[in-house]
CHARMM internal coordinates of N, CA and C (Angstrom, degrees):
IC EDIT
DIST 1 N 1 CA 1.3928
DIST 1 CA 1 C 1.4684
ANGL 1 N 1 CA 1 C 110.35
DIST 1 C 2 N 1.3682
ANGL 1 CA 1 C 2 N 120.43
DIHE 1 N 1 CA 1 C 2 N 128.53
DIST 2 N 2 CA 1.4466
ANGL 1 C 2 N 2 CA 121.72
DIHE 1 CA 1 C 2 N 2 CA 178.78
DIST 2 CA 2 C 1.5099
ANGL 2 N 2 CA 2 C 115.89
DIHE 1 C 2 N 2 CA 2 C -57.63
DIST 2 C 3 N 1.3314
ANGL 2 CA 2 C 3 N 116.16
DIHE 2 N 2 CA 2 C 3 N 147.88
DIST 3 N 3 CA 1.4550
ANGL 2 C 3 N 3 CA 113.91
DIHE 2 CA 2 C 3 N 3 CA 179.85
DIST 3 CA 3 C 1.5698
ANGL 3 N 3 CA 3 C 109.84
DIHE 2 C 3 N 3 CA 3 C -87.73
DIST 3 C 4 N 1.2497
ANGL 3 CA 3 C 4 N 116.81
DIHE 3 N 3 CA 3 C 4 N 170.93
DIST 4 N 4 CA 1.4951
ANGL 3 C 4 N 4 CA 120.82
DIHE 3 CA 3 C 4 N 4 CA -176.00
DIST 4 CA 4 C 1.4777
ANGL 4 N 4 CA 4 C 102.06
DIHE 3 C 4 N 4 CA 4 C -110.01
DIST 4 C 5 N 1.3734
ANGL 4 CA 4 C 5 N 112.50
DIHE 4 N 4 CA 4 C 5 N 156.49
DIST 5 N 5 CA 1.4287
ANGL 4 C 5 N 5 CA 124.10
DIHE 4 CA 4 C 5 N 5 CA 177.44
DIST 5 CA 5 C 1.5814
ANGL 5 N 5 CA 5 C 109.26
DIHE 4 C 5 N 5 CA 5 C -112.06
DIST 5 C 6 N 1.3692
ANGL 5 CA 5 C 6 N 115.60
DIHE 5 N 5 CA 5 C 6 N 127.64
DIST 6 N 6 CA 1.4710
ANGL 5 C 6 N 6 CA 115.56
DIHE 5 CA 5 C 6 N 6 CA -176.57
DIST 6 CA 6 C 1.4759
ANGL 6 N 6 CA 6 C 108.63
DIHE 5 C 6 N 6 CA 6 C -119.80
DIST 6 C 7 N 1.3449
ANGL 6 CA 6 C 7 N 113.02
DIHE 6 N 6 CA 6 C 7 N 140.98
DIST 7 N 7 CA 1.5302
ANGL 6 C 7 N 7 CA 117.90
DIHE 6 CA 6 C 7 N 7 CA -179.68
DIST 7 CA 7 C 1.4784
ANGL 7 N 7 CA 7 C 106.74
DIHE 6 C 7 N 7 CA 7 C -147.14
DIST 7 C 8 N 1.2582
ANGL 7 CA 7 C 8 N 120.80
DIHE 7 N 7 CA 7 C 8 N 150.29
DIST 8 N 8 CA 1.4883
ANGL 7 C 8 N 8 CA 125.33
DIHE 7 CA 7 C 8 N 8 CA 171.76
DIST 8 CA 8 C 1.4736
ANGL 8 N 8 CA 8 C 111.41
DIHE 7 C 8 N 8 CA 8 C -98.96
DIST 8 C 9 N 1.3128
ANGL 8 CA 8 C 9 N 118.56
DIHE 8 N 8 CA 8 C 9 N 104.00
DIST 9 N 9 CA 1.4362
ANGL 8 C 9 N 9 CA 120.91
DIHE 8 CA 8 C 9 N 9 CA -174.90
DIST 9 CA 9 C 1.4896
ANGL 9 N 9 CA 9 C 111.95
DIHE 8 C 9 N 9 CA 9 C -71.43
DIST 9 C 10 N 1.3488
ANGL 9 CA 9 C 10 N 122.47
DIHE 9 N 9 CA 9 C 10 N 158.70
DIST 10 N 10 CA 1.4409
ANGL 9 C 10 N 10 CA 120.42
DIHE 9 CA 9 C 10 N 10 CA 175.09
DIST 10 CA 10 C 1.4977
ANGL 10 N 10 CA 10 C 113.39
DIHE 9 C 10 N 10 CA 10 C -63.85
DIST 10 C 11 N 1.3498
ANGL 10 CA 10 C 11 N 116.35
DIHE 10 N 10 CA 10 C 11 N 142.94
DIST 11 N 11 CA 1.4402
ANGL 10 C 11 N 11 CA 122.96
DIHE 10 CA 10 C 11 N 11 CA -175.88
DIST 11 CA 11 C 1.5510
ANGL 11 N 11 CA 11 C 107.68
DIHE 10 C 11 N 11 CA 11 C -65.39
DIST 11 C 12 N 1.3161
ANGL 11 CA 11 C 12 N 117.06
DIHE 11 N 11 CA 11 C 12 N 135.30
DIST 12 N 12 CA 1.4676
ANGL 11 C 12 N 12 CA 121.56
DIHE 11 CA 11 C 12 N 12 CA 177.96
DIST 12 CA 12 C 1.5312
ANGL 12 N 12 CA 12 C 110.08
DIHE 11 C 12 N 12 CA 12 C -113.16
DIST 12 C 13 N 1.3674
ANGL 12 CA 12 C 13 N 118.11
DIHE 12 N 12 CA 12 C 13 N -0.29
DIST 13 N 13 CA 1.4510
ANGL 12 C 13 N 13 CA 124.52
DIHE 12 CA 12 C 13 N 13 CA 173.32
DIST 13 CA 13 C 1.5270
ANGL 13 N 13 CA 13 C 108.26
DIHE 12 C 13 N 13 CA 13 C -159.90
DIST 13 C 14 N 1.2822
ANGL 13 CA 13 C 14 N 116.45
DIHE 13 N 13 CA 13 C 14 N 157.69
DIST 14 N 14 CA 1.4060
ANGL 13 C 14 N 14 CA 121.83
DIHE 13 CA 13 C 14 N 14 CA -179.14
DIST 14 CA 14 C 1.5823
ANGL 14 N 14 CA 14 C 109.52
DIHE 13 C 14 N 14 CA 14 C -76.29
DIST 14 C 15 N 1.3361
ANGL 14 CA 14 C 15 N 115.66
DIHE 14 N 14 CA 14 C 15 N 127.51
DIST 15 N 15 CA 1.4151
ANGL 14 C 15 N 15 CA 118.70
DIHE 14 CA 14 C 15 N 15 CA 179.62
DIST 15 CA 15 C 1.6075
ANGL 15 N 15 CA 15 C 105.76
DIHE 14 C 15 N 15 CA 15 C -135.55
DIST 15 C 16 N 1.2445
ANGL 15 CA 15 C 16 N 116.47
DIHE 15 N 15 CA 15 C 16 N 110.98
DIST 16 N 16 CA 1.4355
ANGL 15 C 16 N 16 CA 119.42
DIHE 15 CA 15 C 16 N 16 CA -175.98
DIST 16 CA 16 C 1.5175
ANGL 16 N 16 CA 16 C 113.83
DIHE 15 C 16 N 16 CA 16 C -83.50
DIST 16 C 17 N 1.4498
ANGL 16 CA 16 C 17 N 114.59
DIHE 16 N 16 CA 16 C 17 N -40.64
DIST 17 N 17 CA 1.4253
ANGL 16 C 17 N 17 CA 118.68
DIHE 16 CA 16 C 17 N 17 CA -176.76
DIST 17 CA 17 C 1.5056
ANGL 17 N 17 CA 17 C 114.56
DIHE 16 C 17 N 17 CA 17 C -106.89
DIST 17 C 18 N 1.2975
ANGL 17 CA 17 C 18 N 119.48
DIHE 17 N 17 CA 17 C 18 N 6.79
DIST 18 N 18 CA 1.3930
ANGL 17 C 18 N 18 CA 123.97
DIHE 17 CA 17 C 18 N 18 CA -178.54
DIST 18 CA 18 C 1.5243
ANGL 18 N 18 CA 18 C 112.72
DIHE 17 C 18 N 18 CA 18 C -124.91
DIST 18 C 19 N 1.2599
ANGL 18 CA 18 C 19 N 115.65
DIHE 18 N 18 CA 18 C 19 N 141.77
DIST 19 N 19 CA 1.4646
ANGL 18 C 19 N 19 CA 120.56
DIHE 18 CA 18 C 19 N 19 CA 174.37
DIST 19 CA 19 C 1.5140
ANGL 19 N 19 CA 19 C 108.42
DIHE 18 C 19 N 19 CA 19 C -125.89
DIST 19 C 20 N 1.2843
ANGL 19 CA 19 C 20 N 117.78
DIHE 19 N 19 CA 19 C 20 N 148.72
DIST 20 N 20 CA 1.5189
ANGL 19 C 20 N 20 CA 125.57
DIHE 19 CA 19 C 20 N 20 CA -178.17
DIST 20 CA 20 C 1.4456
ANGL 20 N 20 CA 20 C 109.35
DIHE 19 C 20 N 20 CA 20 C -130.05
DIST 20 C 21 N 1.3134
ANGL 20 CA 20 C 21 N 118.27
DIHE 20 N 20 CA 20 C 21 N 138.96
DIST 21 N 21 CA 1.4479
ANGL 20 C 21 N 21 CA 129.68
DIHE 20 CA 20 C 21 N 21 CA 169.21
DIST 21 CA 21 C 1.4220
ANGL 21 N 21 CA 21 C 110.03
DIHE 20 C 21 N 21 CA 21 C -124.40
DIST 21 C 22 N 1.2443
ANGL 21 CA 21 C 22 N 119.68
DIHE 21 N 21 CA 21 C 22 N 123.40
DIST 22 N 22 CA 1.5293
ANGL 21 C 22 N 22 CA 128.57
DIHE 21 CA 21 C 22 N 22 CA 177.48
DIST 22 CA 22 C 1.5389
ANGL 22 N 22 CA 22 C 106.86
DIHE 21 C 22 N 22 CA 22 C -82.12
DIST 22 C 23 N 1.3377
ANGL 22 CA 22 C 23 N 114.84
DIHE 22 N 22 CA 22 C 23 N 116.44
DIST 23 N 23 CA 1.4935
ANGL 22 C 23 N 23 CA 117.27
DIHE 22 CA 22 C 23 N 23 CA -176.47
DIST 23 CA 23 C 1.6462
ANGL 23 N 23 CA 23 C 104.67
DIHE 22 C 23 N 23 CA 23 C -124.72
DIST 23 C 24 N 1.3395
ANGL 23 CA 23 C 24 N 111.55
DIHE 23 N 23 CA 23 C 24 N 120.29
DIST 24 N 24 CA 1.4864
ANGL 23 C 24 N 24 CA 119.10
DIHE 23 CA 23 C 24 N 24 CA 178.40
DIST 24 CA 24 C 1.5322
ANGL 24 N 24 CA 24 C 109.02
DIHE 23 C 24 N 24 CA 24 C -94.15
DIST 24 C 25 N 1.3470
ANGL 24 CA 24 C 25 N 115.21
DIHE 24 N 24 CA 24 C 25 N 120.00
DIST 25 N 25 CA 1.4137
ANGL 24 C 25 N 25 CA 121.44
DIHE 24 CA 24 C 25 N 25 CA 172.64
DIST 25 CA 25 C 1.4709
ANGL 25 N 25 CA 25 C 113.11
DIHE 24 C 25 N 25 CA 25 C -142.56
DIST 25 C 26 N 1.3402
ANGL 25 CA 25 C 26 N 121.61
DIHE 25 N 25 CA 25 C 26 N 156.35
DIST 26 N 26 CA 1.3946
ANGL 25 C 26 N 26 CA 122.06
DIHE 25 CA 25 C 26 N 26 CA 169.75
DIST 26 CA 26 C 1.5788
ANGL 26 N 26 CA 26 C 111.52
DIHE 25 C 26 N 26 CA 26 C -60.93
DIST 26 C 27 N 1.3102
ANGL 26 CA 26 C 27 N 108.60
DIHE 26 N 26 CA 26 C 27 N 155.23
DIST 27 N 27 CA 1.5865
ANGL 26 C 27 N 27 CA 111.72
DIHE 26 CA 26 C 27 N 27 CA -177.99
DIST 27 CA 27 C 1.4977
ANGL 27 N 27 CA 27 C 114.46
DIHE 26 C 27 N 27 CA 27 C -60.39
DIST 27 C 28 N 1.2806
ANGL 27 CA 27 C 28 N 120.55
DIHE 27 N 27 CA 27 C 28 N -32.06
DIST 28 N 28 CA 1.4731
ANGL 27 C 28 N 28 CA 122.32
DIHE 27 CA 27 C 28 N 28 CA -178.93
DIST 28 CA 28 C 1.5606
ANGL 28 N 28 CA 28 C 109.12
DIHE 27 C 28 N 28 CA 28 C -68.37
DIST 28 C 29 N 1.3205
ANGL 28 CA 28 C 29 N 115.05
DIHE 28 N 28 CA 28 C 29 N -40.97
DIST 29 N 29 CA 1.5650
ANGL 28 C 29 N 29 CA 118.97
DIHE 28 CA 28 C 29 N 29 CA 176.57
DIST 29 CA 29 C 1.5631
ANGL 29 N 29 CA 29 C 107.77
DIHE 28 C 29 N 29 CA 29 C -63.24
DIST 29 C 30 N 1.3091
ANGL 29 CA 29 C 30 N 113.20
DIHE 29 N 29 CA 29 C 30 N -46.18
DIST 30 N 30 CA 1.5431
ANGL 29 C 30 N 30 CA 115.52
DIHE 29 CA 29 C 30 N 30 CA -179.63
DIST 30 CA 30 C 1.5658
ANGL 30 N 30 CA 30 C 111.98
DIHE 29 C 30 N 30 CA 30 C -61.67
DIST 30 C 31 N 1.2945
ANGL 30 CA 30 C 31 N 115.25
DIHE 30 N 30 CA 30 C 31 N -36.70
DIST 31 N 31 CA 1.5100
ANGL 30 C 31 N 31 CA 118.85
DIHE 30 CA 30 C 31 N 31 CA 175.92
DIST 31 CA 31 C 1.5164
ANGL 31 N 31 CA 31 C 112.58
DIHE 30 C 31 N 31 CA 31 C -62.20
DIST 31 C 32 N 1.3966
ANGL 31 CA 31 C 32 N 113.47
DIHE 31 N 31 CA 31 C 32 N -41.11
DIST 32 N 32 CA 1.4385
ANGL 31 C 32 N 32 CA 116.79
DIHE 31 CA 31 C 32 N 32 CA 178.28
DIST 32 CA 32 C 1.5223
ANGL 32 N 32 CA 32 C 113.23
DIHE 31 C 32 N 32 CA 32 C -69.08
DIST 32 C 33 N 1.2426
ANGL 32 CA 32 C 33 N 115.79
DIHE 32 N 32 CA 32 C 33 N -41.99
DIST 33 N 33 CA 1.5400
ANGL 32 C 33 N 33 CA 121.93
DIHE 32 CA 32 C 33 N 33 CA 179.05
DIST 33 CA 33 C 1.4909
ANGL 33 N 33 CA 33 C 107.79
DIHE 32 C 33 N 33 CA 33 C -66.51
DIST 33 C 34 N 1.2812
ANGL 33 CA 33 C 34 N 124.11
DIHE 33 N 33 CA 33 C 34 N -30.70
DIST 34 N 34 CA 1.4635
ANGL 33 C 34 N 34 CA 127.10
DIHE 33 CA 33 C 34 N 34 CA 175.69
DIST 34 CA 34 C 1.5558
ANGL 34 N 34 CA 34 C 107.63
DIHE 33 C 34 N 34 CA 34 C -67.94
DIST 34 C 35 N 1.3342
ANGL 34 CA 34 C 35 N 116.86
DIHE 34 N 34 CA 34 C 35 N -43.57
DIST 35 N 35 CA 1.4147
ANGL 34 C 35 N 35 CA 119.46
DIHE 34 CA 34 C 35 N 35 CA 179.44
DIST 35 CA 35 C 1.5965
ANGL 35 N 35 CA 35 C 113.22
DIHE 34 C 35 N 35 CA 35 C -63.11
DIST 35 C 36 N 1.3548
ANGL 35 CA 35 C 36 N 111.36
DIHE 35 N 35 CA 35 C 36 N -26.99
DIST 36 N 36 CA 1.4806
ANGL 35 C 36 N 36 CA 116.38
DIHE 35 CA 35 C 36 N 36 CA 178.45
DIST 36 CA 36 C 1.5947
ANGL 36 N 36 CA 36 C 111.28
DIHE 35 C 36 N 36 CA 36 C -90.79
DIST 36 C 37 N 1.3626
ANGL 36 CA 36 C 37 N 114.64
DIHE 36 N 36 CA 36 C 37 N -0.82
DIST 37 N 37 CA 1.4874
ANGL 36 C 37 N 37 CA 119.06
DIHE 36 CA 36 C 37 N 37 CA -179.62
DIST 37 CA 37 C 1.5213
ANGL 37 N 37 CA 37 C 116.33
DIHE 36 C 37 N 37 CA 37 C 67.87
DIST 37 C 38 N 1.3213
ANGL 37 CA 37 C 38 N 116.29
DIHE 37 N 37 CA 37 C 38 N 24.55
DIST 38 N 38 CA 1.4446
ANGL 37 C 38 N 38 CA 122.47
DIHE 37 CA 37 C 38 N 38 CA -175.35
DIST 38 CA 38 C 1.5103
ANGL 38 N 38 CA 38 C 113.52
DIHE 37 C 38 N 38 CA 38 C -60.30
DIST 38 C 39 N 1.3150
ANGL 38 CA 38 C 39 N 118.34
DIHE 38 N 38 CA 38 C 39 N -51.61
DIST 39 N 39 CA 1.4353
ANGL 38 C 39 N 39 CA 123.86
DIHE 38 CA 38 C 39 N 39 CA -171.83
DIST 39 CA 39 C 1.5693
ANGL 39 N 39 CA 39 C 111.59
DIHE 38 C 39 N 39 CA 39 C -101.65
DIST 39 C 40 N 1.3269
ANGL 39 CA 39 C 40 N 112.98
DIHE 39 N 39 CA 39 C 40 N 154.46
DIST 40 N 40 CA 1.4987
ANGL 39 C 40 N 40 CA 117.32
DIHE 39 CA 39 C 40 N 40 CA 178.73
DIST 40 CA 40 C 1.5732
ANGL 40 N 40 CA 40 C 108.30
DIHE 39 C 40 N 40 CA 40 C -81.24
DIST 40 C 41 N 1.3315
ANGL 40 CA 40 C 41 N 115.34
DIHE 40 N 40 CA 40 C 41 N -36.13
DIST 41 N 41 CA 1.4164
ANGL 40 C 41 N 41 CA 122.54
DIHE 40 CA 40 C 41 N 41 CA 177.35
DIST 41 CA 41 C 1.5632
ANGL 41 N 41 CA 41 C 108.10
DIHE 40 C 41 N 41 CA 41 C -133.89
DIST 41 C 42 N 1.2991
ANGL 41 CA 41 C 42 N 117.39
DIHE 41 N 41 CA 41 C 42 N 135.51
DIST 42 N 42 CA 1.4801
ANGL 41 C 42 N 42 CA 122.52
DIHE 41 CA 41 C 42 N 42 CA -176.82
DIST 42 CA 42 C 1.4640
ANGL 42 N 42 CA 42 C 113.77
DIHE 41 C 42 N 42 CA 42 C -153.87
DIST 42 C 43 N 1.3427
ANGL 42 CA 42 C 43 N 115.72
DIHE 42 N 42 CA 42 C 43 N 162.56
DIST 43 N 43 CA 1.4066
ANGL 42 C 43 N 43 CA 121.95
DIHE 42 CA 42 C 43 N 43 CA 169.93
DIST 43 CA 43 C 1.4871
ANGL 43 N 43 CA 43 C 106.56
DIHE 42 C 43 N 43 CA 43 C -97.62
DIST 43 C 44 N 1.3892
ANGL 43 CA 43 C 44 N 111.42
DIHE 43 N 43 CA 43 C 44 N 141.83
DIST 44 N 44 CA 1.5308
ANGL 43 C 44 N 44 CA 118.16
DIHE 43 CA 43 C 44 N 44 CA 176.48
DIST 44 CA 44 C 1.5154
ANGL 44 N 44 CA 44 C 108.46
DIHE 43 C 44 N 44 CA 44 C -137.85
DIST 44 C 45 N 1.3181
ANGL 44 CA 44 C 45 N 118.59
DIHE 44 N 44 CA 44 C 45 N 170.65
DIST 45 N 45 CA 1.4603
ANGL 44 C 45 N 45 CA 122.81
DIHE 44 CA 44 C 45 N 45 CA 174.59
DIST 45 CA 45 C 1.4936
ANGL 45 N 45 CA 45 C 107.13
DIHE 44 C 45 N 45 CA 45 C -83.50
DIST 45 C 46 N 1.2327
ANGL 45 CA 45 C 46 N 118.84
DIHE 45 N 45 CA 45 C 46 N 157.79
DIST 46 N 46 CA 1.5358
ANGL 45 C 46 N 46 CA 124.81
DIHE 45 CA 45 C 46 N 46 CA 178.75
DIST 46 CA 46 C 1.4455
ANGL 46 N 46 CA 46 C 108.37
DIHE 45 C 46 N 46 CA 46 C -58.63
DIST 46 C 47 N 1.3510
ANGL 46 CA 46 C 47 N 120.99
DIHE 46 N 46 CA 46 C 47 N -39.39
DIST 47 N 47 CA 1.4401
ANGL 46 C 47 N 47 CA 124.79
DIHE 46 CA 46 C 47 N 47 CA -178.04
DIST 47 CA 47 C 1.5319
ANGL 47 N 47 CA 47 C 108.58
DIHE 46 C 47 N 47 CA 47 C -65.59
DIST 47 C 48 N 1.2505
ANGL 47 CA 47 C 48 N 124.55
DIHE 47 N 47 CA 47 C 48 N -29.62
DIST 48 N 48 CA 1.4274
ANGL 47 C 48 N 48 CA 123.55
DIHE 47 CA 47 C 48 N 48 CA -175.22
DIST 48 CA 48 C 1.5283
ANGL 48 N 48 CA 48 C 116.36
DIHE 47 C 48 N 48 CA 48 C -76.84
DIST 48 C 49 N 1.2878
ANGL 48 CA 48 C 49 N 116.80
DIHE 48 N 48 CA 48 C 49 N -21.14
DIST 49 N 49 CA 1.4504
ANGL 48 C 49 N 49 CA 120.24
DIHE 48 CA 48 C 49 N 49 CA -171.12
DIST 49 CA 49 C 1.5649
ANGL 49 N 49 CA 49 C 114.81
DIHE 48 C 49 N 49 CA 49 C -60.10
DIST 49 C 50 N 1.3885
ANGL 49 CA 49 C 50 N 118.90
DIHE 49 N 49 CA 49 C 50 N -37.91
DIST 50 N 50 CA 1.5181
ANGL 49 C 50 N 50 CA 114.22
DIHE 49 CA 49 C 50 N 50 CA 175.56
DIST 50 CA 50 C 1.5616
ANGL 50 N 50 CA 50 C 114.16
DIHE 49 C 50 N 50 CA 50 C -62.48
DIST 50 C 51 N 1.2877
ANGL 50 CA 50 C 51 N 116.43
DIHE 50 N 50 CA 50 C 51 N -21.38
DIST 51 N 51 CA 1.4640
ANGL 50 C 51 N 51 CA 119.91
DIHE 50 CA 50 C 51 N 51 CA 179.74
DIST 51 CA 51 C 1.4978
ANGL 51 N 51 CA 51 C 115.44
DIHE 50 C 51 N 51 CA 51 C -82.51
DIST 51 C 52 N 1.3926
ANGL 51 CA 51 C 52 N 115.71
DIHE 51 N 51 CA 51 C 52 N -19.80
DIST 52 N 52 CA 1.3805
ANGL 51 C 52 N 52 CA 120.19
DIHE 51 CA 51 C 52 N 52 CA -175.59
DIST 52 CA 52 C 1.5977
ANGL 52 N 52 CA 52 C 113.61
DIHE 51 C 52 N 52 CA 52 C -122.63
DIST 52 C 53 N 1.3046
ANGL 52 CA 52 C 53 N 113.00
DIHE 52 N 52 CA 52 C 53 N 8.56
DIST 53 N 53 CA 1.4868
ANGL 52 C 53 N 53 CA 116.54
DIHE 52 CA 52 C 53 N 53 CA -176.09
DIST 53 CA 53 C 1.5835
ANGL 53 N 53 CA 53 C 115.07
DIHE 52 C 53 N 53 CA 53 C -60.87
DIST 53 C 54 N 1.2973
ANGL 53 CA 53 C 54 N 112.41
DIHE 53 N 53 CA 53 C 54 N -21.81
DIST 54 N 54 CA 1.4928
ANGL 53 C 54 N 54 CA 113.93
DIHE 53 CA 53 C 54 N 54 CA 177.35
DIST 54 CA 54 C 1.5375
ANGL 54 N 54 CA 54 C 113.77
DIHE 53 C 54 N 54 CA 54 C -81.96
DIST 54 C 55 N 1.3882
ANGL 54 CA 54 C 55 N 115.39
DIHE 54 N 54 CA 54 C 55 N -10.03
DIST 55 N 55 CA 1.4791
ANGL 54 C 55 N 55 CA 123.73
DIHE 54 CA 54 C 55 N 55 CA -177.71
DIST 55 CA 55 C 1.5076
ANGL 55 N 55 CA 55 C 112.06
DIHE 54 C 55 N 55 CA 55 C -103.16
DIST 55 C 56 N 1.3306
ANGL 55 CA 55 C 56 N 112.13
DIHE 55 N 55 CA 55 C 56 N -32.77
DIST 56 N 56 CA 1.5695
ANGL 55 C 56 N 56 CA 118.19
DIHE 55 CA 55 C 56 N 56 CA -173.16
DIST 56 CA 56 C 1.5199
ANGL 56 N 56 CA 56 C 110.96
DIHE 55 C 56 N 56 CA 56 C -132.71
DIST 56 C 57 N 1.3707
ANGL 56 CA 56 C 57 N 115.07
DIHE 56 N 56 CA 56 C 57 N 158.15
DIST 57 N 57 CA 1.4198
ANGL 56 C 57 N 57 CA 124.32
DIHE 56 CA 56 C 57 N 57 CA 177.95
DIST 57 CA 57 C 1.6426
ANGL 57 N 57 CA 57 C 102.57
DIHE 56 C 57 N 57 CA 57 C -114.02
DIST 57 C 58 N 1.3442
ANGL 57 CA 57 C 58 N 113.16
DIHE 57 N 57 CA 57 C 58 N 150.31
DIST 58 N 58 CA 1.3913
ANGL 57 C 58 N 58 CA 117.31
DIHE 57 CA 57 C 58 N 58 CA 174.22
DIST 58 CA 58 C 1.4727
ANGL 58 N 58 CA 58 C 112.90
DIHE 57 C 58 N 58 CA 58 C -77.41
DIST 58 C 59 N 1.3335
ANGL 58 CA 58 C 59 N 120.69
DIHE 58 N 58 CA 58 C 59 N 139.55
DIST 59 N 59 CA 1.4665
ANGL 58 C 59 N 59 CA 122.86
DIHE 58 CA 58 C 59 N 59 CA 172.22
DIST 59 CA 59 C 1.4132
ANGL 59 N 59 CA 59 C 113.21
DIHE 58 C 59 N 59 CA 59 C -95.62
DIST 59 C 60 N 1.3072
ANGL 59 CA 59 C 60 N 119.39
DIHE 59 N 59 CA 59 C 60 N 156.71
DIST 60 N 60 CA 1.4923
ANGL 59 C 60 N 60 CA 122.81
DIHE 59 CA 59 C 60 N 60 CA -179.47
DIST 60 CA 60 C 1.4826
ANGL 60 N 60 CA 60 C 110.98
DIHE 59 C 60 N 60 CA 60 C -82.54
DIST 60 C 61 N 1.2410
ANGL 60 CA 60 C 61 N 118.54
DIHE 60 N 60 CA 60 C 61 N -2.74
DIST 61 N 61 CA 1.5255
ANGL 60 C 61 N 61 CA 120.14
DIHE 60 CA 60 C 61 N 61 CA 176.87
DIST 61 CA 61 C 1.5484
ANGL 61 N 61 CA 61 C 111.95
DIHE 60 C 61 N 61 CA 61 C -129.55
DIST 61 C 62 N 1.2253
ANGL 61 CA 61 C 62 N 119.17
DIHE 61 N 61 CA 61 C 62 N 164.05
DIST 62 N 62 CA 1.3854
ANGL 61 C 62 N 62 CA 126.08
DIHE 61 CA 61 C 62 N 62 CA 176.92
DIST 62 CA 62 C 1.4986
ANGL 62 N 62 CA 62 C 113.41
DIHE 61 C 62 N 62 CA 62 C 152.43
DIST 62 C 63 N 1.3222
ANGL 62 CA 62 C 63 N 115.13
DIHE 62 N 62 CA 62 C 63 N 173.61
DIST 63 N 63 CA 1.4117
ANGL 62 C 63 N 63 CA 120.92
DIHE 62 CA 62 C 63 N 63 CA -177.87
DIST 63 CA 63 C 1.5464
ANGL 63 N 63 CA 63 C 111.41
DIHE 62 C 63 N 63 CA 63 C -169.01
DIST 63 C 64 N 1.2533
ANGL 63 CA 63 C 64 N 117.07
DIHE 63 N 63 CA 63 C 64 N 171.96
DIST 64 N 64 CA 1.4374
ANGL 63 C 64 N 64 CA 119.77
DIHE 63 CA 63 C 64 N 64 CA 176.30
DIST 64 CA 64 C 1.4747
ANGL 64 N 64 CA 64 C 106.96
DIHE 63 C 64 N 64 CA 64 C -154.75
DIST 64 C 65 N 1.2991
ANGL 64 CA 64 C 65 N 115.68
DIHE 64 N 64 CA 64 C 65 N 142.51
DIST 65 N 65 CA 1.4402
ANGL 64 C 65 N 65 CA 127.33
DIHE 64 CA 64 C 65 N 65 CA 176.31
DIST 65 CA 65 C 1.5233
ANGL 65 N 65 CA 65 C 111.41
DIHE 64 C 65 N 65 CA 65 C -133.30
DIST 65 C 66 N 1.3050
ANGL 65 CA 65 C 66 N 115.06
DIHE 65 N 65 CA 65 C 66 N 156.02
DIST 66 N 66 CA 1.4167
ANGL 65 C 66 N 66 CA 117.89
DIHE 65 CA 65 C 66 N 66 CA -179.70
DIST 66 CA 66 C 1.5176
ANGL 66 N 66 CA 66 C 112.12
DIHE 65 C 66 N 66 CA 66 C -176.21
DIST 66 C 67 N 1.2494
ANGL 66 CA 66 C 67 N 113.51
DIHE 66 N 66 CA 66 C 67 N 168.02
DIST 67 N 67 CA 1.5407
ANGL 66 C 67 N 67 CA 116.29
DIHE 66 CA 66 C 67 N 67 CA -175.85
DIST 67 CA 67 C 1.5133
ANGL 67 N 67 CA 67 C 111.15
DIHE 66 C 67 N 67 CA 67 C -69.40
DIST 67 C 68 N 1.2363
ANGL 67 CA 67 C 68 N 118.27
DIHE 67 N 67 CA 67 C 68 N 126.27
DIST 68 N 68 CA 1.4578
ANGL 67 C 68 N 68 CA 124.90
DIHE 67 CA 67 C 68 N 68 CA -179.29
DIST 68 CA 68 C 1.5840
ANGL 68 N 68 CA 68 C 112.61
DIHE 67 C 68 N 68 CA 68 C 88.65
DIST 68 C 69 N 1.2829
ANGL 68 CA 68 C 69 N 118.59
DIHE 68 N 68 CA 68 C 69 N 2.20
DIST 69 N 69 CA 1.5083
ANGL 68 C 69 N 69 CA 118.52
DIHE 68 CA 68 C 69 N 69 CA 177.98
DIST 69 CA 69 C 1.4765
ANGL 69 N 69 CA 69 C 109.31
DIHE 68 C 69 N 69 CA 69 C -70.56
DIST 69 C 70 N 1.3185
ANGL 69 CA 69 C 70 N 116.03
DIHE 69 N 69 CA 69 C 70 N 138.00
DIST 70 N 70 CA 1.5042
ANGL 69 C 70 N 70 CA 123.25
DIHE 69 CA 69 C 70 N 70 CA 174.00
DIST 70 CA 70 C 1.4761
ANGL 70 N 70 CA 70 C 113.76
DIHE 69 C 70 N 70 CA 70 C 88.07
DIST 70 C 71 N 1.3677
ANGL 70 CA 70 C 71 N 118.07
DIHE 70 N 70 CA 70 C 71 N 8.91
DIST 71 N 71 CA 1.4390
ANGL 70 C 71 N 71 CA 117.87
DIHE 70 CA 70 C 71 N 71 CA -178.66
DIST 71 CA 71 C 1.5470
ANGL 71 N 71 CA 71 C 108.16
DIHE 70 C 71 N 71 CA 71 C -92.30
END
COOR INIT
IC SEED 1 N 1 CA 1 C
IC BUILD
């Protein structure tokens, strides 16, 4: 399984009670981690949602970028 890359991005707003860590993983790894309930907020594939709908709610915003997208 591919490893994930973690970085703490510069703060863009003041957050006293919240902390954020940006973690880069391939979508299959994110799907698996979502099934394990690892993250509070995560990206998943459309196919994964039925398997994790008891752990996560869909947000009305989001996006995804990657190498080769939009070609």
